[in-house]
C-alpha positions as CSV (number, residue, x, y, z in Angstrom):
1,M,-21.8,23.0,26.8
2,K,-21.5,23.0,30.5
3,K,-19.9,19.4,30.7
4,I,-17.5,20.5,28.2
5,I,-16.5,23.5,30.1
6,L,-16.1,21.4,33.2
7,F,-14.1,18.5,31.7
8,A,-11.7,21.1,30.1
9,L,-11.3,22.5,33.8
10,L,-10.5,19.2,35.1
11,I,-8.0,18.4,32.2
12,L,-6.3,21.8,33.2
13,Q,-6.0,20.7,36.9
14,I,-3.9,17.5,36.1
15,P,-0.5,18.2,37.4
16,I,2.4,18.4,34.8
17,T,4.7,16.0,36.4
18,G,3.8,13.2,34.3
19,Y,1.0,11.8,36.7
20,S,-1.8,10.1,34.9
21,A,-5.2,10.8,36.6
22,A,-7.9,8.4,36.4
23,A,-10.8,9.6,34.2
24,P,-13.7,11.2,36.3
25,S,-16.5,8.9,37.1
26,I,-20.3,9.8,36.2
27,D,-20.8,10.7,40.0
28,D,-17.8,13.1,40.1
29,L,-19.4,14.7,36.9
30,I,-22.9,14.8,38.3
31,Q,-21.6,16.7,41.6
32,A,-19.3,18.9,39.7
33,E,-22.4,19.9,37.6
34,K,-24.4,20.7,40.9
35,R,-21.7,22.9,42.3
36,Y,-21.6,24.6,38.9
37,S,-25.4,25.2,39.1
38,Q,-25.2,26.4,42.8
39,T,-22.4,28.6,42.0
40,K,-24.7,30.1,39.2
41,Q,-27.5,30.5,41.7
42,D,-25.5,32.0,44.3
43,I,-24.2,34.7,41.8
44,L,-27.8,35.5,40.5
45,S,-28.9,36.0,44.2
46,D,-26.2,38.3,44.7
47,T,-26.7,40.0,41.5
48,I,-30.6,40.6,42.5
49,T,-29.4,41.9,46.0
50,K,-27.0,44.3,44.3
51,A,-29.7,45.5,41.9
52,Q,-32.2,45.9,44.7
53,S,-29.8,48.2,46.4
54,G,-29.4,50.6,43.2
55,D,-26.3,48.9,41.4
56,I,-26.6,49.9,37.8
57,E,-24.5,47.1,36.4
58,S,-26.6,44.6,38.4
59,Q,-29.8,46.1,37.3
60,K,-28.6,45.9,33.7
61,V,-27.5,42.3,33.8
62,L,-30.9,41.2,35.2
63,G,-32.7,43.0,32.5
64,I,-30.7,41.1,30.0
65,L,-31.0,37.9,31.6
66,Y,-35.0,38.4,31.6
67,N,-34.9,39.8,28.0
68,E,-32.6,37.2,26.6
69,G,-33.8,34.2,28.6
70,T,-30.4,33.1,29.6
71,T,-31.7,31.5,32.7
72,G,-34.5,29.8,31.0
73,V,-37.2,32.4,31.5
74,I,-38.0,35.2,29.1
75,N,-40.0,37.9,30.8
76,R,-40.4,40.9,29.1
77,D,-42.1,42.9,31.8
78,K,-39.5,42.2,34.3
79,A,-36.6,43.0,31.5
80,I,-38.4,46.4,31.1
81,Y,-38.5,46.8,35.2
82,W,-34.7,46.3,35.7
83,F,-33.6,48.2,32.5
84,N,-35.8,51.2,33.8
85,L,-34.1,51.3,36.9
86,A,-30.7,51.3,35.3
87,A,-32.0,53.8,32.6
88,N,-33.5,56.2,35.2
89,Q,-29.9,56.4,36.4
90,G,-28.6,57.5,33.0
91,D,-27.2,54.2,31.6
92,A,-27.1,54.3,27.8
93,A,-26.9,50.5,27.5
94,A,-30.2,50.2,29.6
95,E,-31.8,53.0,27.2
96,F,-30.7,51.2,24.4
97,Y,-32.3,47.9,25.4
98,L,-35.5,49.8,26.3
99,G,-35.5,50.9,22.8
100,L,-34.9,47.7,21.4
101,I,-37.7,46.0,23.3
102,S,-40.3,48.7,22.2
103,Q,-39.2,48.2,18.6
104,K,-39.6,44.8,18.6
105,G,-42.7,44.3,20.5
106,D,-43.6,40.5,20.9
107,K,-46.7,38.4,20.4
108,N,-48.9,40.4,22.8
109,T,-47.5,43.8,22.3
110,P,-47.1,45.6,18.9
111,P,-43.9,47.7,18.3
112,D,-43.9,51.2,19.7
113,Y,-41.8,53.0,17.4
114,Q,-42.3,56.2,19.3
115,N,-41.2,54.9,22.7
116,A,-38.3,53.3,20.6
117,I,-37.0,56.3,19.3
118,T,-37.4,58.3,22.5
119,W,-35.1,55.6,24.4
120,Y,-32.8,55.5,21.4
121,E,-32.2,59.0,21.2
122,K,-31.5,59.3,25.0
123,A,-28.8,56.5,24.3
124,A,-27.7,58.0,21.0
125,N,-27.1,61.4,22.6
126,Q,-24.7,59.6,25.2
127,G,-22.6,58.2,22.3
128,N,-24.2,54.6,22.0
129,I,-23.5,53.7,18.5
130,Q,-26.0,50.8,18.4
131,A,-28.8,53.1,19.4
132,Q,-27.6,55.7,16.7
133,V,-27.7,53.2,14.0
134,N,-31.2,51.5,15.2
135,C,-32.8,55.1,15.7
136,A,-31.7,55.9,12.2
137,N,-33.1,52.7,10.7
138,I,-36.7,53.7,12.1
139,Y,-36.2,57.2,10.5
140,Q,-34.9,55.6,7.2
141,F,-36.8,52.3,6.8
142,G,-39.5,52.5,9.5
143,P,-43.3,53.1,9.2
144,K,-44.1,55.9,6.9
145,E,-45.2,58.4,9.8
146,F,-41.7,57.9,11.4
147,Q,-39.6,58.4,8.1
148,N,-37.2,61.4,8.3
149,L,-34.2,61.3,6.0
150,D,-32.5,64.2,7.6
151,K,-32.6,62.7,11.2
152,A,-31.6,59.5,9.7
153,K,-28.6,61.0,8.0
154,F,-28.0,62.9,11.4
155,W,-27.6,59.7,13.4
156,L,-26.0,57.8,10.9
157,T,-23.3,60.2,10.4
158,K,-22.6,60.3,14.1
159,A,-22.2,56.6,14.0
160,A,-20.1,56.6,10.8
161,E,-17.7,58.9,12.3
162,K,-16.8,56.3,15.0
163,G,-16.2,53.6,12.2
164,D,-19.6,51.6,12.2
165,P,-19.8,50.0,9.0
166,I,-23.8,49.4,9.0
167,A,-23.8,53.3,9.4
168,H,-21.7,53.7,6.3
169,A,-23.8,51.3,4.4
170,N,-26.9,53.1,5.1
171,L,-25.4,56.5,4.2
172,G,-24.2,54.8,1.1
173,I,-28.0,53.8,0.4
174,I,-29.2,57.3,0.9
175,A,-26.4,58.7,-1.4
176,S,-27.2,56.3,-4.0
177,V,-31.0,57.1,-4.0
178,A,-30.2,60.6,-4.3
179,E,-27.7,59.6,-7.4
180,N,-24.8,60.9,-5.5
181,Y,-23.0,58.0,-6.5
182,E,-19.4,59.0,-5.7
183,E,-20.6,59.5,-2.1
184,A,-22.3,56.5,-2.2
185,A,-19.3,54.5,-3.3
186,S,-17.0,56.1,-0.5
187,H,-19.5,55.1,2.2
188,L,-20.1,51.6,0.5
189,K,-16.4,50.9,-0.3
190,F,-15.8,51.6,3.5
191,A,-18.6,49.1,4.5
192,A,-17.9,46.6,2.1
193,E,-14.0,46.2,3.1
194,K,-15.1,45.8,7.0
195,G,-17.5,42.8,6.0
196,D,-21.0,44.3,5.9
197,R,-22.9,42.2,3.6
198,I,-25.5,45.0,2.7
199,G,-22.2,47.2,2.0
200,Q,-20.7,44.5,0.0
201,Y,-23.9,43.8,-2.3
202,N,-24.5,47.4,-2.9
203,Y,-20.9,48.2,-3.6
204,G,-21.2,45.4,-6.2
205,T,-24.3,47.0,-8.0
206,L,-22.1,50.2,-8.4
207,F,-19.6,48.1,-10.5
208,L,-22.2,46.6,-12.3
209,A,-23.8,50.0,-13.3
210,G,-20.6,51.8,-13.4
211,S,-22.0,54.4,-11.2
212,G,-19.3,56.3,-9.1
213,V,-16.8,53.8,-10.0
214,P,-15.7,52.4,-13.3
215,E,-17.9,49.6,-14.7
216,D,-16.2,46.5,-13.8
217,M,-18.0,43.1,-13.8
218,Q,-15.3,41.2,-12.2
219,Q,-15.4,43.7,-9.3
220,A,-19.4,43.5,-9.2
221,K,-19.0,39.6,-8.9
222,Y,-16.2,39.6,-6.4
223,W,-18.5,41.8,-3.9
224,F,-21.3,39.8,-4.7
225,E,-19.8,36.4,-3.8
226,K,-18.4,38.2,-0.4
227,S,-22.2,39.3,0.3
228,A,-23.9,35.8,-0.9
229,A,-21.5,33.9,1.3
230,Q,-23.0,35.9,4.1
231,N,-26.4,34.4,3.0
232,L,-27.8,37.7,1.5
233,P,-30.3,36.4,-0.9
234,D,-30.1,39.5,-3.3
235,A,-26.6,38.8,-3.7
236,Q,-27.3,35.3,-4.5
237,I,-29.9,35.8,-7.0
238,S,-27.7,38.4,-8.6
239,L,-24.9,36.0,-9.1
240,G,-27.4,33.2,-10.4
241,R,-28.1,35.8,-13.1
242,I,-24.5,36.6,-13.9
243,Y,-23.6,32.9,-14.2
244,A,-26.8,31.8,-15.9
245,W,-26.8,34.7,-18.4
246,G,-23.0,34.5,-19.3
247,F,-22.4,38.0,-18.0
248,D,-19.1,36.7,-16.5
249,A,-16.0,36.6,-18.5
250,K,-15.8,32.8,-18.5
251,G,-19.3,32.6,-20.1
252,V,-22.2,30.6,-18.8
253,D,-22.0,28.4,-15.6
254,K,-25.1,26.6,-15.1
255,E,-23.8,24.7,-12.1
256,K,-22.6,27.8,-10.2
257,A,-26.0,29.7,-11.2
258,L,-28.0,26.9,-9.6
259,Y,-25.7,26.7,-6.7
260,W,-26.4,30.4,-5.7
261,L,-30.1,30.4,-6.9
262,N,-30.8,27.3,-4.7
263,K,-28.9,29.1,-1.8
264,A,-31.4,31.9,-2.2
265,K,-34.3,29.6,-2.6
266,A,-33.5,27.8,0.9
267,E,-33.8,31.6,2.5
268,G,-37.3,31.7,1.0
269,A,-36.1,34.5,-1.4
270,I,-37.1,32.8,-4.7
271,S,-39.3,30.3,-6.2
272,D,-38.7,27.3,-8.3
273,E,-40.6,29.1,-11.2
274,K,-38.3,32.3,-11.2
275,I,-35.1,29.8,-10.8
276,N,-36.3,28.1,-14.0
277,A,-37.2,31.5,-15.7
278,I,-33.6,32.6,-15.0
279,M,-32.0,29.6,-16.1
280,A,-33.9,29.8,-19.5
281,K,-32.4,33.3,-19.8
282,K,-35.3,35.1,-19.6
283,L,-34.3,38.9,-18.5
284,D,-36.6,40.4,-15.8
């Protein structure tokens, strides 16, 4: 990718007077690559200096570099160190990252959901949407001892008020479970139309059952296909059943059924045995 960028820059530097510049030699490209690498090192050195002097943005940048391995080195402890410095100065993004690191854990460190919630809520209280959604996810889907539906709804509502589609999708799920289907349809429609694949799939299920919306197989299939195209296995399996069992207005379509079922299989979501059962029209 670096060489592509460099080559593009060389092209842009050709005068527009009709002059035809010779193609750069290998040595030219090697020297350009070295200058590019030195520039990166200089930038990194400057960032470290600023971070050590207390610059929040530089501290956050270093945290991200170590967390994501952008420079080729992933170091969880150093990421936490730099994020802590920024978070202790009240930076919401750094607080979010500390929550994320705690929630994910790694091969040597198990997830720490309590610490994740602590940091997420600090960021969420400053309006960080990602923190609001992630905190809600722990309260909604996390380990049983952390589940709290009221707190999940509180943070999801905060994020949904700012137009976050994931928050709307999860509020739709909560409303569906409570059988508040009109409310569910409102949230899921928003999420689906914004392109969220979970929202699309769950909105489709409402049309399949006629819950909160008119029963409409074509609408169900439409939203399943939107979701399946984004590689959601549940949507792919649902489409497989629709086509295999002839629920579609056009009747049985084995080719399309196998297409979607094999997509789900590639994601590890369904076995050959279950695919064969569906194709044999065994309702489950």
